[in-house]
N, C-alpha and C positions, 0 to 999 in steps of 0.2 A: 660871648660863647660860654665863658666860665660861669656867669650867673645862670645861664640857661641849663648847664650841666648840673649845678648845685640844685636847682629847682626840681629837675627830673629825679635826683638822687632822693630829695626830701620827699617827694610825692610817691616814689616807690616804697620808701620806708614807712609812710603813713598807711599805705594801702596793705603792706605786709603786716603791719600791726593790727589793723581792722580785721584781717583774716584770722590772725591769731586769737583775737577777742571773740571772734564768731565762728566757732567750729562748725564743720558741715553737719547737716542733719543726720547723716548716718553714725556719726560718732557719739551720740547721745541716745539714750532709751527714749522710747515714746509710746504712750498709751492712747488709743483711740477706741472709744465706747460707742456702740450703737451705730456703727458704720453700715450704711445701706447698701446690699448688693442686689436688691430688687425694689419693686414698687409697693409691696405689702408691708404692713407695719411689723410683721414677724421676720421679715427677711432682713436681718440685722446681724452684725458681728462684732465682737470685741476683739481688738487688734493690740497685742503687746509685742512691741519691737525691741530687741536688746540693742545695748550700745555696740559700736564698732562692727556693724553689720555690713554685708556686701552680698552683691547678687551672685558671687562665686561661691561663698562658703556659708551663708546663713540659712540652716535648714528650718523648715516650717512644721509645726504640729498643729493640726486642725482637730478641734474637739466637738463632738456631737453628743448632745445630752439625750437621756432617755425619758421615758414616761409613756410607753405603749403607743408611741405615734401621735397621741391625742392630748398629752399633759406635758408638763415640765418646762423648764426655761434654761437658757444658758447659765443663769446665775447658780443653778444647781451644781455647776462644775467650777465654781470659784475656788474652792479648796484644792481641787486638782490642778488648777492653773498655778496656785501658789506653790505646790509640791513640785510640779514640773519646772517652774522658773528657778527653784532652789537647786534642783538636780541638773538641769540642762540650761544653764544660764545663757548660752550662746544661741539657743533656738528662739526663733519668733514663735509665738502662740497666738492661735486665733480660736476664738470660742463662738460657735454659731447658733443662732435660732433658726427654725424653719416653720413654715406653715403647718398647723396642727390639724388632724382630722378632727371633724366635729359632727360625726355620725350624720352624714348626708352632705357634707362639704369637705374639701381637701381630702378625698380619699386617695389611696394608691393611684398613680405613682408620684403624688404631689411631693411628699418628703424626699423621695429619691431625687426628683427633679430639682429641689430646692439645694440639696447637697451638692448636687453637680454644678448648679449655678454659682454657689458660693465659691467653689474651686476655681471655676472660670474667671470669676471676678478677681480673686487673689492672684491668679497666674497673670492676668493682665496688668496688675499693680506691681509686678516684680521690680521694675526700674524705679518707680516712685517710692516704694518701700524699702528698697535695698535688700531684697531677699532673693534666695535662689529658687530653683525649680524642684528641690528636694523635698517633697511633701510627705508627711506622716499623718495617718488618721488615727485618733483615738476616740472610741465610743463606748458607751454603756447600754446594755439592754437594747431598746429600739434604736438608740443612737450608734451602737455597735453593729446592728443589723445594717444601718445605713452606711456605715464606714466600710463594712465588708463588701456590700454590693457595690459601692463606688470603686473600691480597690480592685475588685475582680472583674467587673463588667466593663469599665471604662479605661482606656489608654490616652484618651485625649480629653483635655488639652495637655495633660501631663500624666505619666505613669507613676503611681503612688509607690514610694520606696518601701514603706512598711505599714502595717496595720496592727493597732493594739485593740483587742476585743474582750471587753468585759461582759461575759454572759449574754452574748448577742443571739438572737434567733438566726438560724441559717437555712432552715427548710420551712417555708410557710405552709406547705400542705400538711407536713407532720404537725406543725403547730396548731393547724385548725383541727386536725384529726385526733390529736392527743394534747388538748389545751391546758392539761393540769388545771390550775385554779383560775384561768382565763376563760370566761365563758365563750363558746362558739359564736354566739350572738354578738359579742363585742369585737371578736375578730372580723366577723362578716360585716359588721357597720363600718369598721375602720378601713378595711380593704375596699369595701364597696361591692362585694360579690362573695360567693362560696366557690371553693374548687370546681364544683359541679357546674355552676353558671359561667365561671371565667377561669378555666385551667391555666390559660396561657398566661393571665396576670399573676397567678401564684407562682408560676414556674419562672417568669421573668423577675419576680421580686425575691427570689431565694438565692443567697450568695453562693450556696452549695453547688448550684448548677453552672457557675461561672469560673470554677477553679480549673486551671490548666497548669502545665509545666512552667508557664511564664508568670504565674501569680507571685505577688510579692511576699517577702517574709511576714509571718503572721504569728503574734503571741496571743494565746487564748487564756483567759482567767475566769474559772468557773467554780461555783459552789456545787459541792456533791449533792446537797438537798435542796436544790433551787426548785421552788414550786412552780414557776412560770417558765423557765427555759430549761428544758431537761438536759442534763449532763452527758447523758448517753446519745439520745436521738438528735440532739441539736449540736452541742460543741464537740462530743465524741464523733458524730458523723463528719464534722468538718475536719477534725484531726485525722480521720481515716482517709479523707479525700485528699488532704494535703500530703499525707504519706504515699498514697497511690501515685500522685504526680511528682513525687520527690521535691516538693516545695519546702524551703526552709521554714521551720516553725517550732514553737514551744507549747506544750499544753500543760497549763498549771492548774491542778485540782485541789481545792480546799475542801477536804471531807467534813461533812457536818454543816458546812455553811450553806446559806440561802442566796437569795437574789441581791446580795450587796447590802441591803439595809441592816443585816446582823453581822456584817464583817466588822470586826474590832480594829482598833488602831494597829495592832500587831499585824494583822492580815494585810491591811492596805500597805503597811510599811514594807512588808515583803514583796507584795505586788509591784510597788513602785521600784524596789530594788531590782526586781527581775526584768521590769520594763527598761530601766535605765541601762542594764547591761545588754539586753537584747538589742536596743537601738544602737548602742555604741559598737556592737559586733556586725550589725547588718546594714546601716545607713552610712553612706559614704559620700 
């Protein structure tokens, strides 16, 4: 009996040591590139998981690139990923691709559907990834349009906690009628219709139409001289709608700035300072 007790004691000590040598997966950071959330080659995401994460506390930022719904890649957002990791090290960050409109294929609402599918996939992986259901969306231009649409239009499988809008279109009918430097023909080709031929598609693709008093906190970052997304009829209209429904929001206007490509380091530094403060104040 004495020898049996000693053997059990040694075995327990050995197992304990092995556990110490192999910390649980959630204790270490992890990067997974090109994770498939669908069967198409573009339905991929990069997943950056922080160390010491948990399903109770680890918030998630989902990033959606721009490119007029027909161009761009998640790699365009790599510098944003780095900035957010430095500022918000406890967040998991996910950077998604989606199927691009190709002037005859993948028209609206393909990109909206892919955004929703990526979020459904992440939600289903909460236990495996050790992440919470506190999702934040960040998008630029067309990606911001998709982020706003998802945040305002859908409450399932999860209600988005906050959305960060870098100069995103909010009213597709106005975008078509007052296109700025974007030809109407391009918008028609991407959507797959005109407002006359399919008004309901334009209405259902406009984030502005889905704002309610239950909409999530929103920060809007907009250039005053944006040639693509009008500061007044797009971002300004969203601000007014959020005001009307008393939704928590912040509107940041950078006078003289365009559609992101002419924003200098100081402008982006200020934008990320404001994003960091906004999320700290509104995502719990």
